N, C-alpha and C positions, 0 to 999 in steps of 0.2 A: 637766037642762041641756037647753037649746035646740038645735035641729037645727043653727040658723044660727049659733051661737056660733064656734064653729072658724072659719067663714069670715069672721066679722067679725074675730076675733082676726088672722087671716091678713093681711086686709087694712089693719088697724091697723099691723102688722108691717111689710108691705112699704112703708106711706107714711113710716113712720120711716125705716125703711133707706134709701131713696132722697132723704130730707132729710139724712140722715147724709151719703150719698153726695155728694150736690150739696155740702155743706158741705166735705167732704175735697177735691172738686175745685178749688172756688173759693176755699177758705179757706187752702189748703195748695200745692195744684199751680200753679193759676193766678195767685196773689197775689204782686205786683210786689215788694212787702216781702221775700218769701223770696227771691226770685231776686237781689236786692242782699246779702242778709245770708249765703246760702249760698254766695256769691261769694268774700265776704272770710273768712268765718268758717266751716270746713268741717266742725269738731269739735262743732258743735251738734246735740242729739238730732234736733231737727226736720230737719234738713239731712240727717241720715242717714236718715231715714223718709223725707224726699222723695226720695232719690237712690235708696233701694231701691224704692221705689213707681213711680218711673219705670222701672226697671228691669223689675219684674213688668209693667207696661202694655208697654213694648218688645217683651218676649217673649210677650206675648199669654196670660200664666198665667191670667188671670182668664176670658178668652174660651173657653179649651181645658177650663180646668176645669169651668166653666158647661156646655159642650157635653158631656163626656164625663161629666157627673153627671146631666145631663138623658136622654141615650140609656140609661145604666144605668137609670135609673128607670122610663123607657119599658117595658123588658122585665121588671122586677121587681115581683112580684103583692105584694097586702097593703100593713099600713102601712108598711113598710120602703120601698118604692115611693115611697110618697107623700112620707115625709122626704125622700128623695134628691131627689125632684123639688122641694121647696120649699129645698132648699140649691142645687139646680140654677137654681133660678129668683132667689135671692136673690145668688148670683155673677153670674146673667146681666145682673141690674139694674147689679150694682156696674160691670160691664164696659160696659155701656150708656153709662154716664155717663162712665166712664174711658177711651174713647176706641178701644175693643175692638169696635165696632158690629158689624162683618162676621158675627163668630162668634156674638155674643151675642144677635142676632136669631133665630137656628136655635134656640139654647139657650131662650131664654124662650118660643118657640112649641111646643117639645117639652115644657118642664116643664109648661107651661100646659094643652097637651093630657093629660099623664099626671093632672093633679088634677082634670080635669072628667071623667075617665073615670070609667063606672061601677064601681062593686065587684064 
């Protein structure tokens, strides 16, 4: 196995996660079609997902989750710390895309520092 393979896999996964996050933002949260449909029919599952996602964004769950995971990952040694840093990075990227940039910036920086730290 190549030394760079985990890095390449991580970058591909982060790219796909970023594309999915933007798809969620522009396809469900900001699309005018769902604004009109959810004001008329609130019992559709898409409207329930949109409403619950709006509540999670409003209370900053993604930003706080990313920050907590990143800080924990920074102090946990070995592979578990790396896994927690990747989770923090994924949550931080989602929070950056979904309007919680103030907390997510710190989470992404801390998770990135943990990932590049020597073993």
